[in-house]
N, C-alpha and C positions, 0 to 999 in steps of 0.2 A: 857480385857486388853492384848494387844499383845506387845511383846518386839521386837523392830527393831534391826537388826544386824548393827553394825557400818560399814561404807563404807570401802571396801577393797582398800588399796592404790595400785596404779599400780606398777607392778614389773619393776623397772628401770634397774636391772642387770639380765637379763634373762640368764639362763644357756644354753650353746650351745647344739645342738642335737647330739653330739658325732660324730661317723663316718658318720651318715646320715645327717649332717648339710649341706643343699643344697649349701650355699655360698662356703663352704670349698671344697665340691666335684666339683663344677663348676670351681673353681680356680685351682684345681689340675688336671682337665681333660686334658689340653694340655700337661702337664708333663707325664701323663699316656700314651697318644698317642705316645709321643716321645720315651718312653721306649720300645715300641713294635719293634723298630729297632733291627735286629739281632746282630749288633755290640754292642749295649747296653746290650742286653739279654745275650750275651756271658759271661759277668761278673758274672751272676747268673746261674750256671750250671743246676740246677733243672728246672728253668723256661725256659732256653734255650732248654732243651730236650722237654719240653711241647710244646714250640712254633714249634720246628721241627716236632713233632708229629702232631700238628695242621695242618701244611702245608702238610704233607704226607696224613693225612686223608681227607683234602680238595681236594687234587689231586685225591685220591681214590674215593671220593664221586662224583666228576665231571665225572670221567672216567666210573665208574659203579655205577650209582645212586641207592641208597636204603634208606629206612627210617632209618635203623640202622646206616649207614655210616654218614648220615646228622646229626642225633642226637649226635653221638660221636664228629663230627666235631664242631658243635655248642657248645657242652659242653667244649671241649678243648679250643676253642677261648674265651669263657666266662671266663674260668679259667685264661687265659693269661691276658685278659683285666682287670678283677677285681683284680688280684694280683698286676698288675702295678698301678691301681688306689689306692689300699690300701697303697702301698709303697709311691706313690706321696703325698697322704694325710698325711702320717706320716712325710715325709720330710717337708711338708708345716707347720705342727704343730711344728716341731723342730725348723724351722727357725723363726716362730712367737715367740716361747718361748725364743729363744736366743735374738731376738730383744727386747722383754720385759725386759729380765734380763739386757741387756745393758742400756736400758732407766732407769731402776731402779737404776743402778749404778750411773748415772749422775743426776737423778732427786731427789733422796732420801735426805731428810734433817734430820740431827741428832741434838739432843738437848744435847750439851756438857756441862758438869759441869765446871763452872769457878772457879778457885782457888783450894785450897787443899780440899780434901774430906777425912773424917775420918768415920770409921764404927760407925753407930748410929746417925750420923748427918742427919736430915730430912729436914732442911731448908737451901738449898744452891742455889746460883745463877746459872742460865742456859743461854746459848746462842745458837741460831740456826745457824748451819754451814752446808755446803754441806757434804755429807757422804765421798766424796773423800778427804776432808780436815782433816779427823780424822787420828791421828797418834797413834803409839803404846804407851800405858799407859794412853790415854785419858779415862775419865769416861763419860758415856752418860746416859740420862734418857730415859727409854722406857716404854710406856704404852700399854695396851692390844689393839690389832688390828693395831698396828703401824708397818710399814715395816722397817726392820733394816738390816745392813750388817750381813752376816751369820756367819763369823768366829769371835766369841767373847767369852770371858770367863765370865760366870755369877758370880756375887759377892754376893749380899744380897738383899732380898725383901724390898721394901719401903712400906709405908702405901698406901692404895687405889690401890693395884695391880701394883704399879710401881716398876721397878727394876733398879739398878745401875750396870754398867758394865765397867770394864777396857777393852779397845779394844786390841785384840791381832792381829794376821795376818789378813789383809784385802784382801782376795782373792775373796770370793764369793760375788756376787753383791747384794743379798737380800733374806730375809726370813721373813715370817709374824710371828709376835710374838703373 
């Protein structure tokens, strides 16, 4: 008698490959090439000095070729290119995260408590409203895994892991509860 393993469901939300995510690196490559311009590099003094050193060692390696001069030249140029690529990838991630937060701000739906709420009350009416429609003093119902606006004051736990919260300042676009 052999026991068969249950089928493994396909992973619908694959975690990205981090810095080596090919899509992200390819999307950031044009920005990295643009950053090799000395006018752009001048804003980052350390990398500007490395780029100037790369140019000088390239000139030296062309004028008096040796293995050592070419190895140093290649090493310095790789440093410049990969530093720019890492910076471009970081900027791309930052832009993507900012876009996601902006979308969360407009797309998030809150479950606002209708009527007066008193501590201990477990059966209250709720209505779904856009998160942007919440005002100071509104109470909302939040369940585990739900995206909520970040700046809230927690009040009291409800049964089944639900929480009730009066909304305070609404500045941050979203946090996972």
